[in-house]
N, C-alpha and C positions, 0 to 999 in steps of 0.2 A: 503494499499500499504506499501512499504518498509518504513518499519521503522526498578541431580544436582552434576554432576561431574565437576571437573576441565576441562576435555576434552570437555564437552558440552559447558561450558562457553566460552572456547577459540574459539570453532567452531562459536558460536553465534557473538562473537566479531570479529572474523576474517571475517565472512560474512559481517558484517556491514562495514568493511573496504574495501572489494571488491566492495560493492555497492557504496560507497561514496568516494572511493579513487580519482577518477578523478573529481567527482562533486565538491568537496571541493577545488579544485584548488591546490592540493598537487604538490609540485615541483616548483611552481611559487614563485617569490620573489619580495617584494616591494622595490623600490628604496628609498623610503622616510622612514626612521626609526626614524624620529623625533616623540616623544610621545606628545600628546596633554595634556594640564594641566587640570586636573579634580579633583574634591574634593574626598578625601578618609578619611572619618571622623571616626576613630575608637578609642576606649579608649586604651591607652598604656598598654600593658602587664606588669606584675610585673617583668619580667626578660627578657633578650635578646632572641628574637624569629626569627627563620628562616622559612620562608614559601617557600615551593618548588612547582613550578607550572609545569604542564605537559601540553603543547600545541604545536601542530605541526606548522612549519613555512610555511606561504602562505601570499600573499598580502591581502587576505580577513580576515585573523585571526591576523596578526601581529600588526595592530593598537590597537586592543583590549588588546592583551597581553603586548604590550608596555605601554599602559596607566596604567595597573595594576601595572607592575613593577616599573615604574618611579615615580608614585604618591603615592604608598603605601609603598615604602621603605623609612622609616623615623624613627628617634629616634633609639630605640633599636630593630627595626623590619627590617628585610632584606628579601626581595622578590626575589627569584632565579629562573631564567628560563634558561634552556640550549637548544639551537637549536636542532631540532629533525624533521625528515620528517614524513610523516603520517604512513608509515609502522612501523617506530620506536615507534610512539606513540601507535599504537595498541598493539604491544607487551608489552610496558611498562604499559599501562592501564590494561591489563590482569593480569600483574604480581602484580602491586600495589594494585589491588582490591582483590586479591586471599587470603591474610593472615589476621591475626589479627592485624597486623600493616603494614603500607605501606610507601612507599618512598615519595609520593606526597600528598600534602594538598589541593591542587586545581587541578582539571583535566577538560580539555576541552573535552566535550562529544558532541554526536550527537544523533538524535532521535532514530535511529535504536538500540542502546544499552541500552536505558533508561528503558524500560519494564523488560528486563532480570536482570539488575542490581538492579532496584528498588524492584521488587519481591523477590530478594535474600538479601535484605536489605544492599547492599553494598554501597548505597548513602544515604545522609541525606535529608529528605524532607524540603523544604524551606518555606513552606506556612506561619508559625508562623513569620519567620524572614522577610518575605516580608510585612506582616502585621505591624510589628514594624518599619521597617525602609524604606518601599517602598516610602513614601512621600519624604524622604530626596533626593533620587535619582531619583524621577520621573518615578518609575517603572510602574505606571499606564499607560504609554504611549506604553508599549511593546505590540505588535501584539498578539491578542487573539489565532489566529491560530497557531502561533509559540509557545505560551506558552502551548497550548494544546499538541503540538508535544514533548514537554519537560516534559510531565505529565504521571502519570500512576495511574489508578483507582482514579482519582480526586484529586491526590496530585501532586505538582510541585517538580521536582527533579533536575532541571537545569534552571539557568537564560539564556534565549535565547540572543545571541549577534547578529547573522546574519543567513540568509537562503540562500540556493542555489535552483534555480528552472530551469527547461529546458527552453531555449530560442532559437529561430530560427534566425540564421544569413544568410544573402543572399547578392549576389553581385547586387547592385543597378544598375550598369552600364549595366550588362547583361539583367536584368529584363526590364530596360527601352528600351534597343535596341530591345528586342523581344516582348514588350508590355505585359509583365507579371505583375500580382498582387501577393503579398505574399500569398501563400497558406493558406487557413483556414481549409481545410480537407485533409485527406490522398488522396482522389481522385484528389483534386487540386495539391497536391504535386507530385503525379505520373504524371499528366498532364505537370506541369512546368518543371519536370526533363526530360520528353520525348521530350518537345520542345526544350530544351537546348541541349539535347543529338543529336536530329535530325538536328537542324539548326545551331548549334554552333560548337566549336571546342573541346568540352569536351566529352570524352569517358564516364566518370562516374561523372556526375554533382552533385550527392548527397552524403553526408558524414554523417554517424551516427556511434556512438561508439557501436560496437556489439561484443567486445571481449569476447571470450567464457569463460574466467576465472572470468569475473566481470560484464561488462556492459550489457552483453546479458540478464541477469536476470532482471536488471533495466528496459531494453527496453521492454521485454515482460510484465513485471508487469505495466509499464506505459500504454502500449496498451490495456491491460485488464482493468486497471483502467479507462482509457478514456471511455471504454464502459460501465462503471458503475458498474464493478464487482470486488469484493476483491478476494484475493488468497483464503480466507476461509470464509465460513458462520459461524461466530463465535457463533451465537445462537444455531445453530443445531450442531456445533462440527464437520463439515465435509468440505472438500475442495470443491472448486467451479469449478474444471476442468471438471466436466461432464455437465456443462452448454454450450450451442452452442457459447457463446462469447468467450470461451476458444479457440476453433478452429478458430473463426474469428479473434482473436488477432494474431495467427500465420499467417493466410493467408494475413492479411494486411501488416504485416511486410515482409513476404516473397516476396509479389508483388513489393516491392521497390528494391529487389536485382539486377535486370537488370541495375539499374541506379547507383549502388554502385560499388566500386572496388571489384574484385573477392576475395581479401584478407581481406574483411571487418571484418571477425570474429577475425582477429588478431589486429584490430584497437581499441585502448582505446581513451579516450578524447583528450590527447595530440597529437595522430596521426590525429584525425579529425581536430584539431586546425591547424596542419601543413598543411592539405590539403587546408585550406582556405588561410594560409599564402602564399603557393606557387601557388595558382591559378588553382589547379587541380580539385577543387569542387566550385560550385556556390551557394550551399545551404547546410547548416548543422544545427544540432540541438545538442546543448551542455548545460551543466550547466552554469548558469549565471556568475559564477566566473571566466569563460574563455572569457567573451564577451569584456571587456575592452581592453584585449590584441590585439584584431583584429583591432582596430582603432589606433594603435600605429605605427607611421612611421617607427620606429626602427625595427619593427617585419615584416612588409609586405609592398610591393609596392602598395597593394590594400587598404591600410588604409582608404582612402577617398571614397572608393566605397563599404563600408559595411553598410547595413541596418539591422534593428532588428524588430522582430515581435514575438507575442506569438505563440507557437507551435500549430500545426493543431490538429483537432479532428479526431479520428479514427472512420470510419463508420458514423453511426448516434449517436455517442457517447454522454455521458452526460458530460464529462469533457475533457479538452485538454490532448494530449499525453505529459504527464509531470511527474516529480517526485519531491516532495518537501523534501529537506534535510535541517535540522535546526541544527546549531551549538550553543553550549552554555557552561556555566560554572557549574560544579558540585562539591560538597564537599564530598570526600570519608567518609564512616562511621568510617573507621580505623585510621583516622588522630588524632594526639595528640594535634593539635592546637585548640584554642577555635573557636567553630563554628561562633559565632557572629563576631570575628575579621575577619574570612575568608569571611563571607557574605558581610561585608562592602567593601572588596576588590573587589569581583566580581561584586557587585552593581555598584562600581565606574567605572569599565572598560566598562559597557554597557550605561554609561552616554550619554547625547546628544553630548557632545563635542568629546568623543571617536567615537561615531557612525559617526559623521560628518568627522572625520579624516579617516575613512575606505572607504568613497566614492571616486571613483565610483567602486573600486574593489569588495566591498562587498555590499549586500543588507541588511542594518541593521534592527534589530528587532524592532525599534521604528517606530510607525505609521507615515506616511506622509513624511519620510525623502528622499525617492528616487523620483526625479522628472526629466523631460527632461533637465532641466537646469544644474543639477549636475551629470547626468549619461547619456551616449549616448544610452543606452538601457532601460532607466527608464520606458518609457510608456509600452514597451514589458514586462518588469519584473513585473510591477504592475498588468497588465492583467493576466500574467501567475500565479502569486501567488493567485489571486482570483479564478482561474479556474483549479487549480491543483487537482487531485484525492485526497481524504483524506487519511491519514496515517492509518495503522493498528497497534495500540499500545499493542501488546500482545507478551508475552516472547517467544512464540513458533514460531513466524513468521520467525526469522532468520534460524531456524532449518528447517522449511518448504522450505525455499529458498535454503538451503544447499542441500536438498533432491531432488528438481526438476531441479536444474540448469543443471546437466549432461544431463538429458532428453531433455531440451530445446535446448542444444548444439547439441543433436543428430538429432533433427528436422531441425535445421538450416543447418546442414552439409549434409542433405539429406538421412541420414541413417534411419530415421523414417518419416513416413507420420504424419501430424498433428493429425489425428485421433488416431493413435497409441500412439502418444506422450502424449496426454491429458489423455488417460487411464492409462498409466504408471505413469504419474504425480499424477493423483488421488490416486492410490494405495500407491505411496511413500509418498505423503503428509498425507494420512490417517494413515499410520504406525507412522509418527511423532506424530500426535495428540493423537493416541491411547497410545503412550508411555508416554504421559503426560509431 
């Protein structure tokens, strides 16, 4: 699942941005900018050193960035971080990794861009540094699944800080009034939405992010992944859109259309969030970074009527309808700053103290940190993390996604039948694989 020309690299990173833009909570801001005190134990360099950090601002990322900047700026070392939104980070990441020397010494990365940049040796492998200094920062407590998402061909290229995964949010007052239970399958989801539509006052009770320029690809991939099928058969070197599950994924998603706003293909995750805020939807599925906002009285009058559950399973699927997105810190290969110094910084920022400061906005990479006591969606997130489809850590996956997204959009717009769509997707994806 989602995870050598400059143009191709930009396309790959750009696709990662569209997949994860809403998922990572871009655009949100944390009211608490107080950095936790964490150890940052590096040997002082021989001369004054400035470390430039690239990380977008969000409530899930800020605590880790703040911990790095506040605790590692000492002596002759200055750590500098300028606020930037996610789109700005994507552009700057492309630029700083493209040349022999870059602007940034530490960059916040996410699973989708690791394979491409690791394969092209733009990032430094961290395994030796983890072995040397892991005990000092308790890195053995980092989640194995998230470490795998930050790895390529058995080597680690980023220290994971936090993850995003799909969560289902629902109006507990409406569910109680109508005697409904949180849906566990897409059949349950349709039945619940139909009941609310028929017996309630909501014309479109279901809200999903299906924006044609971004979220639609994630949605289709999540549905296919729930059915236990990857985008590509990596051993055979061929796409999987000739399998019956490829059509089934379309049919399952399209069957939800009657319960969603007719303009749903223009809705990204902030728009879905807004539907829950204003009470025009009773069920939504979004990335976990947006869940805590739903229970804030300052955001919505329904703050006390929101429940959370793991997302449903598609058909008789193997996994839940979900996508796992992991954020972490990488060290660019073109930095002039000592790798070991930089590693101490990124390791300190994923410490237990920094991870605790990120709750409940983030789902930290440390095992066992999220509980129902410290996160309103803790149980749902833990279940969702365990049951999300596995990622596909291959450099060509972003390019495959780029090739099939316009075709997926045609199917959702009604311009193509699912059967026609999967045939075109098979051909387009095969062209990407054949091109290498």
